[in-house]
Rosetta silent file (secondary structure, phi, psi, omega in degrees, C-alpha in Angstrom):
SEQUENCE: MGVVTFGIPIDLANALVEAGGLTGAIETGTYLGSSASVLRDIVPQVWTVGLRDDIYRKAVERVGGRGGITLFLGHSPSVLADLVNKIEGPVLFWLDAHGGTFGGNDMPAGFKQCPVMDELRVISSYPYADESCILIDDARAFFGPMRQHNPDKWPTFLEIADFLRTGDDRYVTVLDDVIIAVPSALRSTVDGWWLQKLEERHGLEAMEARILSLPIHRHRKLSCDSRAACSLSQCAWNWPSASTREEFARRLVVSQ
SCORE:     score description
SCORE:     0.000 S_00000001
   1 L     0.000  -21.691 -179.998   30.063  -22.115  -70.807 S_00000001
   2 L   101.225 -140.185 -174.835   33.501  -23.567  -71.414 S_00000001
   3 L  -122.602  160.224  178.309   34.380  -27.155  -71.198 S_00000001
   4 L   -77.548  121.564  173.369   33.159  -29.965  -68.807 S_00000001
   5 L  -111.662  169.651 -172.384   35.656  -30.319  -65.932 S_00000001
   6 L  -126.200  128.419 -175.166   35.872  -32.709  -63.053 S_00000001
   7 L    85.049  172.772 -178.557   36.435  -31.335  -59.518 S_00000001
   8 L   -74.211  134.372  174.927   36.685  -27.955  -58.098 S_00000001
   9 L   -68.714   87.884 -170.770   38.439  -25.283  -60.156 S_00000001
  10 H   -68.493  -26.670  174.065   40.988  -24.707  -57.496 S_00000001
  11 H   -69.191  -34.767  167.047   42.793  -21.865  -59.192 S_00000001
  12 H   -64.873  -39.414 -178.717   39.536  -19.899  -59.160 S_00000001
  13 H   -62.912  -43.755  176.552   38.818  -20.923  -55.624 S_00000001
  14 H   -58.085  -46.560  179.946   42.334  -19.638  -54.720 S_00000001
  15 H   -55.590  -48.663 -179.097   41.747  -16.337  -56.487 S_00000001
  16 H   -63.244  -43.217 -172.860   38.383  -15.847  -54.647 S_00000001
  17 H   -62.750  -47.436 -176.488   39.878  -16.759  -51.274 S_00000001
  18 H   -64.451  -51.364 -172.390   42.661  -14.141  -51.781 S_00000001
  19 H   -72.987  -37.161 -178.416   40.503  -11.343  -53.301 S_00000001
  20 H   -88.075   -9.865 -176.703   37.511  -11.938  -50.921 S_00000001
  21 L    69.149   30.858 -175.847   39.287  -12.602  -47.850 S_00000001
  22 L   -63.235  139.206 -172.707   37.566  -15.879  -47.382 S_00000001
  23 L  -100.137   -9.448 -178.104   38.300  -17.656  -44.025 S_00000001
  24 L  -175.291 -175.027  173.573   37.397  -21.265  -44.832 S_00000001
  25 E  -139.497  146.688  173.811   35.447  -23.578  -47.056 S_00000001
  26 E  -118.866  128.699  179.577   32.408  -25.586  -46.881 S_00000001
  27 E  -119.726  137.046  168.001   31.801  -28.571  -49.153 S_00000001
  28 E  -109.896  131.335 -173.955   28.777  -30.643  -49.711 S_00000001
  29 L    95.129   66.504 -176.537   29.460  -34.004  -51.329 S_00000001
  30 L   -67.706  -30.022 -176.976   32.750  -35.132  -49.930 S_00000001
  31 L    52.978 -124.500  178.596   33.179  -38.252  -51.888 S_00000001
  32 L   -89.146   -1.816  179.786   36.582  -39.439  -51.254 S_00000001
  33 L    93.523   10.228 -177.041   37.905  -36.186  -49.862 S_00000001
  34 H   -71.549  -37.404 -179.120   40.018  -35.060  -52.811 S_00000001
  35 H   -68.950  -37.026  178.888   38.297  -31.666  -53.121 S_00000001
  36 H   -69.654  -31.876  176.395   38.490  -31.073  -49.378 S_00000001
  37 H   -70.561  -36.215 -178.686   42.147  -31.824  -49.462 S_00000001
  38 H   -83.434  -20.721  171.129   43.013  -29.349  -52.084 S_00000001
  39 H   -65.260  -41.641  179.285   40.667  -26.815  -50.530 S_00000001
  40 H   -67.196  -18.439 -178.448   42.660  -27.208  -47.157 S_00000001
  41 L   -72.174  -17.440 -168.565   45.865  -26.182  -49.173 S_00000001
  42 L  -120.944  -13.452  179.629   44.307  -22.612  -49.689 S_00000001
  43 L  -138.828  157.764 -176.580   42.276  -22.120  -46.526 S_00000001
  44 L   -72.313  -22.796 -171.182   42.845  -22.957  -42.807 S_00000001
  45 L  -139.938  128.233  175.998   39.635  -24.795  -42.117 S_00000001
  46 E  -121.992  129.837  171.981   37.476  -27.044  -44.404 S_00000001
  47 E  -115.440  115.951 -175.309   34.091  -28.499  -43.316 S_00000001
  48 E  -123.241  146.800 -176.370   32.819  -31.211  -45.748 S_00000001
  49 E  -126.767  131.042  176.127   29.574  -33.205  -45.657 S_00000001
  50 E  -120.791  157.952 -177.993   28.978  -36.722  -47.125 S_00000001
  51 L  -108.537  -45.637 -176.681   25.853  -38.719  -47.252 S_00000001
  52 L   -85.037  129.012 -175.972   26.702  -42.284  -47.895 S_00000001
  53 H   -61.888  -44.688 -173.958   28.372  -44.145  -44.967 S_00000001
  54 H   -54.099  -44.919  178.271   30.383  -46.444  -47.123 S_00000001
  55 H   -74.365  -39.397 -175.981   31.998  -43.515  -49.041 S_00000001
  56 H   -57.920  -50.477 -177.454   32.184  -41.444  -45.960 S_00000001
  57 H   -64.712  -25.620  175.391   34.406  -43.992  -44.149 S_00000001
  58 H   -72.633  -47.076 -178.263   36.755  -44.172  -47.169 S_00000001
  59 H   -63.633  -40.223  176.479   37.074  -40.363  -46.992 S_00000001
  60 H   -58.130  -42.776  173.986   37.817  -40.465  -43.325 S_00000001
  61 H   -51.695  -41.111 -167.252   40.517  -43.047  -44.129 S_00000001
  62 H   -92.671  -35.688 -174.668   42.093  -40.765  -46.624 S_00000001
  63 H  -129.343   -1.263 -173.981   41.803  -37.253  -45.311 S_00000001
  64 L   -69.154  -26.108  178.655   40.321  -37.539  -41.795 S_00000001
  65 L   -90.213   13.861  172.897   43.693  -37.211  -40.117 S_00000001
  66 L   -91.477  135.245 -177.925   44.607  -34.025  -41.627 S_00000001
  67 L   -68.999  148.536 -177.661   44.427  -31.030  -39.488 S_00000001
  68 L    82.756   -5.147  172.668   41.982  -28.406  -40.622 S_00000001
  69 E  -108.889  120.912  179.916   39.528  -30.890  -42.243 S_00000001
  70 E  -118.305  126.148  177.057   36.314  -31.691  -40.432 S_00000001
  71 E  -108.208  135.346  177.251   34.099  -34.440  -41.957 S_00000001
  72 E  -116.879  137.423  169.040   30.362  -34.843  -41.354 S_00000001
  73 E  -107.695  123.101  176.501   28.101  -37.638  -42.225 S_00000001
  74 L   161.339 -173.238 -177.168   24.568  -36.646  -43.025 S_00000001
  75 L   -81.473  121.187 -170.896   22.090  -34.879  -45.222 S_00000001
  76 H   -45.324  -52.439  177.640   23.806  -31.684  -46.492 S_00000001
  77 H   -53.839  -46.946  176.591   21.029  -29.233  -45.830 S_00000001
  78 H   -63.356  -40.995 -177.891   20.648  -30.380  -42.204 S_00000001
  79 H   -68.065  -38.567  179.793   24.343  -30.362  -41.526 S_00000001
  80 H   -61.266  -40.402  179.391   24.650  -26.930  -43.124 S_00000001
  81 H   -58.821  -31.030  175.938   21.989  -25.577  -40.964 S_00000001
  82 H   -79.996  -34.151 -174.887   23.892  -26.483  -37.902 S_00000001
  83 H   -73.647  -33.501 -177.004   27.243  -25.450  -39.254 S_00000001
  84 L   -72.557  -11.363  171.191   26.330  -21.880  -40.305 S_00000001
  85 L   -93.571   -2.623 -178.343   25.390  -21.139  -36.742 S_00000001
  86 L  -117.924   -7.817  176.510   28.761  -22.171  -35.397 S_00000001
  87 L  -113.853  167.069 -179.570   31.267  -20.492  -37.825 S_00000001
  88 L  -138.977  154.251  174.485   31.959  -16.895  -38.620 S_00000001
  89 L    98.965  156.499 -177.476   33.429  -14.996  -41.549 S_00000001
  90 L   -77.516  146.492 -176.797   32.842  -15.266  -45.316 S_00000001
  91 L  -138.554  170.280  178.727   33.628  -18.569  -46.738 S_00000001
  92 E  -104.011  134.358 -178.366   33.696  -20.466  -50.002 S_00000001
  93 E  -109.114  122.088  175.455   30.885  -22.879  -50.479 S_00000001
  94 E  -107.171   93.225 -167.609   31.459  -25.867  -52.871 S_00000001
  95 E   -92.896  111.728 -170.063   28.175  -27.578  -53.588 S_00000001
  96 L  -150.296   29.998 -173.412   28.585  -31.035  -55.050 S_00000001
  97 L  -100.207   11.663  174.056   26.156  -33.299  -53.112 S_00000001
  98 L   -80.346  157.137 -173.778   23.765  -33.959  -56.104 S_00000001
  99 L  -121.102  174.158 -178.697   23.827  -37.387  -57.558 S_00000001
 100 L    73.263   10.772  176.436   23.313  -39.038  -60.912 S_00000001
 101 L   -74.516  -10.930  178.397   25.591  -36.993  -62.953 S_00000001
 102 L  -114.650   31.673  172.117   27.508  -39.842  -64.273 S_00000001
 103 L    89.017   -4.029  178.706   24.619  -41.769  -65.428 S_00000001
 104 L  -125.503  143.645 -179.286   23.746  -43.825  -62.261 S_00000001
 105 L   -76.779   97.257  177.723   21.317  -43.099  -59.425 S_00000001
 106 L  -102.920   15.799  174.973   23.868  -42.897  -56.581 S_00000001
 107 L   -96.075  137.140  179.882   21.752  -41.358  -53.875 S_00000001
 108 L   -55.291  158.939  171.661   20.493  -43.384  -50.886 S_00000001
 109 L   -63.135  136.865 -177.369   16.737  -44.135  -50.961 S_00000001
 110 L    80.624    9.719  177.613   14.663  -41.342  -49.384 S_00000001
 111 L  -119.306  143.283  174.002   16.974  -38.484  -50.221 S_00000001
 112 L   -60.617  136.602  174.677   16.568  -35.912  -52.958 S_00000001
 113 L   -64.196  -34.476 -179.986   18.839  -36.462  -55.957 S_00000001
 114 L  -133.683  105.999 -178.640   19.579  -32.796  -55.984 S_00000001
 115 L   -90.486   17.089 -170.039   19.462  -30.864  -52.600 S_00000001
 116 H   -61.243  -44.498 -172.367   21.012  -27.720  -54.130 S_00000001
 117 H   -71.259  -32.494  176.836   18.016  -25.422  -53.575 S_00000001
 118 H   -71.397  -26.183 -176.132   17.702  -26.633  -49.952 S_00000001
 119 H   -75.845  -46.685 -179.244   21.372  -26.063  -49.474 S_00000001
 120 H   -60.464  -40.662  169.772   21.060  -22.478  -50.925 S_00000001
 121 H   -53.823  -44.433  170.939   18.267  -21.737  -48.663 S_00000001
 122 H   -69.013  -35.217  173.199   20.269  -22.477  -45.644 S_00000001
 123 H   -56.655  -41.595 -175.483   23.226  -20.563  -47.096 S_00000001
 124 H   -61.643  -25.626  173.763   20.993  -17.603  -47.448 S_00000001
 125 L   -83.243   -8.896 -179.725   20.483  -17.547  -43.600 S_00000001
 126 L   -70.844  135.406 -175.697   24.225  -17.362  -42.911 S_00000001
 127 L   -63.447  -20.785  178.561   25.050  -13.821  -41.511 S_00000001
 128 L  -110.975   27.617 -178.994   28.043  -13.701  -43.994 S_00000001
 129 H   -60.339  -39.824 -172.548   26.270  -15.028  -47.059 S_00000001
 130 H   -73.323   -9.225 -179.809   26.502  -11.717  -48.889 S_00000001
 131 H  -102.923  -16.764 -169.841   30.349  -11.842  -48.381 S_00000001
 132 L   -84.311  162.197  177.576   30.684  -15.486  -49.289 S_00000001
 133 E  -116.453  143.568 -177.116   31.368  -17.150  -52.584 S_00000001
 134 E  -123.677  126.239  165.621   29.302  -20.152  -54.025 S_00000001
 135 E  -122.158  127.149  178.581   30.474  -22.660  -56.565 S_00000001
 136 E  -110.833  126.736  178.353   28.021  -25.290  -57.815 S_00000001
 137 L   -82.667  169.301  171.413   29.426  -28.234  -59.671 S_00000001
 138 L    60.715   52.650  176.632   27.924  -30.049  -62.669 S_00000001
 139 H   -50.835  -42.966 -178.316   26.386  -26.910  -64.231 S_00000001
 140 H   -52.679  -30.799  179.256   25.328  -28.860  -67.288 S_00000001
 141 H   -67.607  -14.699 -173.149   22.911  -30.869  -65.248 S_00000001
 142 H  -103.892   -1.257  169.201   20.803  -27.745  -64.521 S_00000001
 143 L   -98.978   -5.923  179.103   20.300  -26.896  -68.259 S_00000001
 144 L   175.621  152.064  179.925   18.576  -30.144  -69.132 S_00000001
 145 L   -60.444  141.832  178.940   18.051  -33.628  -67.733 S_00000001
 146 L  -113.258  172.070 -174.776   20.794  -36.058  -67.706 S_00000001
 147 L   -62.169  142.743 -176.697   20.524  -39.829  -67.552 S_00000001
 148 L    71.835    5.832  176.467   18.819  -41.286  -64.417 S_00000001
 149 L   -87.008  143.475  166.294   17.578  -37.780  -63.570 S_00000001
 150 L  -103.184  104.619 -169.279   13.965  -37.043  -62.660 S_00000001
 151 H   -59.147  -28.626  171.952   13.650  -33.538  -64.150 S_00000001
 152 H   -63.900  -14.757  178.465   10.918  -32.667  -61.677 S_00000001
 153 H   -99.250   -7.915 -176.510   13.419  -33.057  -58.862 S_00000001
 154 L  -112.457  128.751 -179.960   16.111  -30.829  -60.391 S_00000001
 155 L   -73.755  151.220  169.762   15.968  -26.931  -60.362 S_00000001
 156 L   -85.727  167.766  179.206   16.856  -25.172  -63.680 S_00000001
 157 H   -63.012  -34.285 -178.694   19.810  -22.893  -63.919 S_00000001
 158 H   -68.258  -41.815  171.941   17.446  -19.902  -64.231 S_00000001
 159 H   -57.693  -45.815  178.639   15.774  -20.936  -60.871 S_00000001
 160 H   -62.012  -55.429 -172.421   19.145  -21.269  -59.176 S_00000001
 161 H   -56.259  -50.363  169.708   20.355  -17.933  -60.693 S_00000001
 162 H   -44.723  -62.286 -174.647   17.095  -16.154  -59.650 S_00000001
 163 H   -54.303  -52.350 -173.396   17.440  -17.318  -56.071 S_00000001
 164 H   -56.825  -30.629 -176.118   21.064  -16.373  -55.953 S_00000001
 165 H   -91.099   -5.203 -179.287   20.370  -12.914  -57.107 S_00000001
 166 L   -85.331  119.173  176.417   17.483  -12.321  -54.727 S_00000001
 167 L    94.022  -36.085 -172.278   18.402  -10.169  -51.676 S_00000001
 168 L  -121.658  140.293 -178.860   22.130  -10.138  -52.296 S_00000001
 169 L   -78.675   87.565 -177.305   24.259   -8.087  -54.745 S_00000001
 170 E  -120.869  151.471  173.688   25.809  -11.043  -56.565 S_00000001
 171 E  -100.042  119.519 -175.808   27.468  -11.747  -59.892 S_00000001
 172 E  -118.998  118.660  172.778   26.154  -15.172  -61.296 S_00000001
 173 E  -149.345  173.475 -177.714   27.581  -16.911  -64.282 S_00000001
 174 E  -122.651  126.121 -179.428   28.495  -20.316  -65.614 S_00000001
 175 E  -147.675  133.502  178.121   32.067  -21.206  -66.725 S_00000001
 176 L    55.239   44.645  177.027   33.646  -24.638  -67.092 S_00000001
 177 L    64.113   25.361  179.658   30.638  -26.555  -65.973 S_00000001
 178 E  -132.741  129.198  169.637   30.488  -24.610  -62.638 S_00000001
 179 E   -77.743  122.703 -168.374   27.868  -22.175  -61.512 S_00000001
 180 E  -115.065  132.988 -178.308   29.658  -19.298  -60.026 S_00000001
 181 E  -146.454  114.006 -175.271   27.988  -16.774  -57.635 S_00000001
 182 E  -134.028  157.094  166.836   30.269  -14.099  -56.003 S_00000001
 183 E   -52.019  143.051 -169.928   29.765  -10.810  -54.508 S_00000001
 184 H   -56.992  -35.794 -179.718   29.626   -8.133  -57.463 S_00000001
 185 H   -58.931  -24.061  179.440   32.823   -6.763  -56.196 S_00000001
 186 H   -94.101    2.829  177.986   34.693   -9.903  -57.128 S_00000001
 187 H   -52.706  -34.285  174.195   33.383  -10.076  -60.739 S_00000001
 188 H   -58.827  -42.484 -177.467   36.755   -8.780  -61.810 S_00000001
 189 H   -60.896  -45.130 -177.469   38.428  -11.755  -60.066 S_00000001
 190 H   -60.548  -45.922 -175.181   36.159  -14.194  -61.841 S_00000001
 191 H   -67.827  -46.262  179.994   36.649  -12.416  -65.270 S_00000001
 192 H   -56.330  -40.577 -176.628   40.553  -12.327  -64.778 S_00000001
 193 H   -63.563  -49.320 -176.060   40.606  -16.153  -64.002 S_00000001
 194 H   -60.231  -57.032 -175.142   38.437  -16.821  -67.184 S_00000001
 195 H   -55.775  -38.808  175.129   40.535  -14.672  -69.467 S_00000001
 196 H   -61.752  -36.453  177.489   43.689  -16.383  -68.258 S_00000001
 197 H   -64.567  -45.891 -178.525   42.008  -19.753  -68.915 S_00000001
 198 H   -65.637  -35.421  174.626   41.143  -18.695  -72.521 S_00000001
 199 H   -65.098  -35.677  174.602   44.636  -17.627  -73.145 S_00000001
 200 H   -72.280  -47.201  174.085   46.096  -20.762  -71.937 S_00000001
 201 H   -60.229  -36.077  174.673   43.734  -22.763  -74.110 S_00000001
 202 H   -65.151  -28.706  173.548   44.210  -20.736  -77.075 S_00000001
 203 H   -69.913  -35.510  175.406   47.817  -21.515  -77.120 S_00000001
 204 H   -76.371  -46.332 -177.069   47.267  -25.290  -76.987 S_00000001
 205 H   -56.178  -36.845 -179.400   44.418  -25.143  -79.465 S_00000001
 206 H   -63.731  -38.563 -177.179   46.668  -23.309  -81.866 S_00000001
 207 H   -75.668  -43.648  178.326   49.386  -25.875  -81.712 S_00000001
 208 H   -57.738  -39.650  177.431   46.780  -28.818  -82.093 S_00000001
 209 H   -58.939  -45.070 -179.408   45.375  -26.986  -85.092 S_00000001
 210 H   -65.603  -28.703  173.657   48.833  -26.904  -86.677 S_00000001
 211 H   -64.855  -53.757 -178.318   49.126  -30.719  -86.059 S_00000001
 212 H   -60.562  -19.932  179.480   45.820  -31.286  -87.669 S_00000001
 213 L   -81.007  -14.023  173.346   46.873  -29.383  -90.709 S_00000001
 214 L   -89.425  143.550 -174.888   49.650  -31.872  -91.445 S_00000001
 215 L   -64.303  -32.745  177.383   48.892  -34.885  -93.397 S_00000001
 216 E  -143.384  139.045  173.914   50.839  -37.245  -91.191 S_00000001
 217 E  -119.358  139.182 -177.386   52.536  -36.719  -87.748 S_00000001
 218 E  -118.485  138.978  167.065   55.350  -39.085  -86.737 S_00000001
 219 E  -163.284  149.945 -174.825   56.951  -39.784  -83.519 S_00000001
 220 L    54.827   32.110 -172.535   58.720  -42.667  -81.769 S_00000001
 221 L    57.410   23.257  178.650   58.919  -44.379  -85.098 S_00000001
 222 E  -117.572  154.830  178.328   55.176  -44.616  -85.177 S_00000001
 223 E  -148.476  151.722  176.758   52.786  -42.776  -87.458 S_00000001
 224 E  -149.841  162.024  176.848   49.045  -42.219  -87.664 S_00000001
 225 E   -64.505  107.177 -178.946   46.360  -40.360  -89.469 S_00000001
 226 L   -58.120  -20.344 -174.668   46.205  -36.914  -87.764 S_00000001
 227 L   -98.272   11.860  171.419   42.603  -36.475  -88.777 S_00000001
 228 L  -135.876  158.917  176.861   41.379  -39.667  -87.004 S_00000001
 229 L   -60.780  134.721  171.983   41.641  -41.036  -83.584 S_00000001
 230 L   -82.705  128.136 -179.197   44.776  -42.848  -83.054 S_00000001
 231 L   -86.667    1.522 -175.522   44.676  -46.435  -81.669 S_00000001
 232 L   -97.029  123.922 -171.661   48.259  -46.443  -80.641 S_00000001
 233 L   -61.799  -24.546 -178.673   48.791  -45.893  -76.901 S_00000001
 234 L   -80.445   -9.218 -171.993   52.164  -44.194  -77.465 S_00000001
 235 L   -75.759  137.713 -175.133   50.553  -41.534  -79.723 S_00000001
 236 H   -56.845  -25.350  179.832   50.302  -37.959  -78.199 S_00000001
 237 H   -69.774  -15.375 -175.946   46.686  -37.767  -79.027 S_00000001
 238 H  -106.259    2.358 -178.029   46.035  -40.394  -76.411 S_00000001
 239 L   -82.926  136.221 -167.924   48.191  -38.932  -73.740 S_00000001
 240 L   -77.666  -20.788 -171.134   46.017  -37.791  -70.820 S_00000001
 241 L   -87.641  131.277 -176.917   48.190  -34.846  -69.744 S_00000001
 242 H   -74.682  -27.728  175.373   47.610  -31.582  -71.655 S_00000001
 243 H   -61.200  -39.080  177.247   51.300  -30.644  -70.730 S_00000001
 244 H   -70.762  -38.038  176.221   52.585  -33.693  -72.540 S_00000001
 245 H   -63.895  -43.073 -177.276   50.417  -33.061  -75.503 S_00000001
 246 H   -62.807  -45.278 -173.488   51.601  -29.359  -75.631 S_00000001
 247 H   -67.912  -41.393  174.651   55.266  -30.384  -75.364 S_00000001
 248 H   -65.407  -36.244 -179.511   54.832  -32.962  -78.264 S_00000001
 249 H   -62.038  -43.559 -176.486   52.949  -30.252  -80.341 S_00000001
 250 H   -65.587  -42.701 -177.706   55.794  -27.796  -79.739 S_00000001
 251 H   -63.871  -50.883 -172.760   58.528  -30.293  -80.815 S_00000001
 252 H   -60.758  -38.480  179.559   56.513  -31.472  -83.825 S_00000001
 253 H   -74.953  -32.852  170.913   55.931  -27.851  -85.137 S_00000001
 254 H   -63.367  -35.373 -177.134   59.631  -26.993  -84.661 S_00000001
 255 H   -79.072  -14.413  174.852   60.659  -29.878  -86.515 S_00000001
 256 L   -78.382    0.000    0.000   58.672  -29.244  -89.687 S_00000001
């Protein structure tokens, strides 16, 4: 399945937009508008739906003034049902309106914790559904219950995959915590993106393996046991950026 990621895999989204001729993007689960903003960088029009009024107002403040982004407040299946009757052309669907994936029940009372099957039923009625691409976040949540989940209210991955493959010729898979459903003709695009990811990660993993093979790694006049988590904030093992860790690893290996 890959690794757990946070946010839309925008490089995959961009590849699908280009290869599939997608004309826009529809997002459920606006949150603060970050995904809508990065999607707007690759498509001319983004429609995004949020449910909680307090979070919706923050999203409006952050991205509401940007041209090409239209925000809606409401229940995602209901808003989608209206939206798919007003737009045309194949689009990218980014479904992230389900709650509770971070251990808390963050859905308003009276709403399903996971509306994804209702969303997919609406999408299936879209005249361009067979040409569109669907990405569903938090794939791990559909393979087993997470904290605060009511398993009876969540579909399984198999239920989602079966639905997606019924009636339309789609390729369905799970990579990096995202359920991916695309027209079969775009499978090569997904495969190409994934192989590039593996190549990039192999390079970093190889350098980290080299570091772990050393009894001690030193930098900035500090040292720590490379086989244990380092408590020093200056240590590269605690740097959040993969690029900075990679640069540290390259310099360390060269210096040995």
